[in-house]
C-alpha positions, 0 to 999 in steps of 0.5 A: 250703649253696648253692654259692659264686658267684664274682663276680670275682678277680685273681691276681698272681705274684711270684718267691716269692708267689701272690696271689689276691683274689676276691669270693665269696658263696653263692647268687644275689644274695648280699651276703657278699663276701671277700678270699682274701689272699696266701700264699707258694708254700711255704704253698700247698704245705703247704695242698695236702698237707693237702688231699691234692691236687697243686695249689697251694691257698689256703684261708680261712674263710668265713661266712654272711650274719652273718659267722659262719664255717661253712665253708672256701672253697678255691681251687686251680690246677694250677700257679702259672702256670695261669689256671683256679682251682677253687673248693671248700668244706669244712664247718667240722668238717673244717678247722682253724686260722684260714686256713692249713691244711685238715684233709681233702681238699675235697669239690668242688662244681661247678667255677667258673672265676674270672677269675684271670689272673696279670696283664693286658696293661694294667698301669702302664708297659705299652706299647700300639701303637695305630693311630689312624684319620685323618679323611682315611682311612688310619691313624697309628701311635702307641705309648703307655705306660699310666700307670694302669689304672682298675680294676676294668674294667667295660664297657670297659678304661679307661686313663690313658696318655701318648704315647711320642712327643711329635711323634706326639701333636702330629700327632694333636692329642693332649695329654701324657696322655689316657684310652683306652677299649678295647673288649676283651671279654677283660678287660672285664666278662664279660656279666652276663646269661649265664655266660661263662667268664673269658678264659684262654690255654686258652680262647682256644686252644679258640676259635681251634681252633673258628674254624679248624675252622669255616673248614675245614668240620669244626666238628662235631669240636669238640662243642656246648659249644665251639660254644655258647661261640663263639656266646656270645662273638660275642653278647657282642662284638656287644653291646659293639660296639653300645655302642662305636658308640653312644658314638662317635656320641654324642661326634660328635653332642655336639661343641659340648659337648666340653671343658666338659660332656663330655670332649674326643673325640680320635679312634678307634684299633685295638689289635692284640693281642700274643698268643702265638698270633700266630706259629702262627695265621693272623690272621683279617683283618676278620671277626668272629673277628679282632674278637674274637681279634686286635684291639680298637677304642678311643677316646681321650678327655680325662682329667678329673682328679677324682672322680665324684659318688658318691665326692665325696658320701662324701669328707669333704674335699669340702664338701657345698655343692660336691657340691650345686652340681655336682649342680645343674650336672649338670641343666643338662648334661642339659638341653643333651643333651635340646635337642640330641636325645640320650638318655644312658640311664644316669643315675647319680652314677658317670657324673658327674665333678667336676673337682679344680680346678673342682668346680662344673663337672661332666662327664658320661661314659659314652654306651654306651647313648645314643640320638640323635633320628632326623632325621625326628623333631621336637625337640618329639616327641623331648623328649616322651619323652626328657627325662632332667632329671627322672630325673637329678634324682630319682637325685641326690636319692635319693642325697642329692647334690641338694637337691630343688627346691621347687614353686611354690604350687598350689591344687587345687579344691575343697580349695584349698592343702591338698595344697600345705601337706601337701607342704611340711610333710612335708619337713624343717624345714631344707629348709622354711626354706631355700625357704619363708616362713610366711604370716601367717594370721588365723583358723584358715586354713581354711573349709568349702565346698560342693562339689556336695552335700558339704561340704569343707575349703578351706585357705589357703596357709600357705607361700610361696616365698622371693624368687629361689628356683629352682623344680623347674619353673624354665625354666633346667632344664626 
């Protein structure tokens, strides 16, 4: 049996309960996922005793890809306040019961540290003290309260917030609620391309120690593992920083589309971390260490009340016609981006939001990997290699959210309309009747013709576009 690959988890702690939710599977690319559930401190103690360990432990049966229980996944941590969770497994023969008790001490596989914080600093009703950047230079402080974290966090921490001071919000041109995206690499997704340990107080302390040793010229005392860990963190930060800068640049470049096709952009800010190390550690100023350990940059955006196209597609309460019209309008947005010389780079239904009150007017989000036409490049040159209309159309069609637009009638010498007829007739009857009318043909509808020294079949068109139908190459899109 291969070792479990821990994909992500979260832990919360009440006075008498410890909750651990984890997505765990076997091997690379596993498709089996599970939730570890909740147990009381007393239950953890009982399980720990059964496992012959001194640490609180949570155990649950785990199955193979057919969900047949074959082993027991065991998670334990050194204390209820610890952030580091060790994952082990027990063969089925050595555990008993459904999920509570383990029959023998676990045979530990290599340790995996899960992202199992008791909490993060972005829970509802948390206070964040932000420092907004002013276009005239300088900064403006504003405290906000978290209304809702949009979890799970992905490339950035996304929160719905409200200002604690209405006068401060008015001074910055902010509405009563808005979204903040914080480039906090501690709590956003840890780089999928390399193994990065979950952020924890002990891990942060190690990084701070390495930074101080480096400044003092004694980094050789830290060992190669810690040096590699710091290098990985700086690589991850630089990538996330580049995505952040690209997104800010995209919103500035697309200022004419804000509020209609993309969210309004209200500005950028800095969020200083409230860390327990602040009292004993010297802030790092404006260098790389400070950007990782002391603060995070962020942006304020308009809150779009609604759901994304992927969610809307599976929601039986949202009419199919609304999803299709929103999908169609999304292609118009991609046309606007193309004409303004911006490439989005991440065409997915999840990046298109449907407004609750205006479902036919979607909004495109997430410009973290976008790129902008160079000033020396003509728009025609740009459009030749950066036209995402077809890509978005394909993505939405494959996801079943966009009805594929028809093609105009086309003939292909020397076979006439044979390939056009086959293209139309391979589609569903519903699609065909939506866009085409049959052509009345006298006779068989085909003739034999000589093409060079060979006889070929030449077909007449058996279908014609209905009047007023929008074609795939309609100028309103392309």
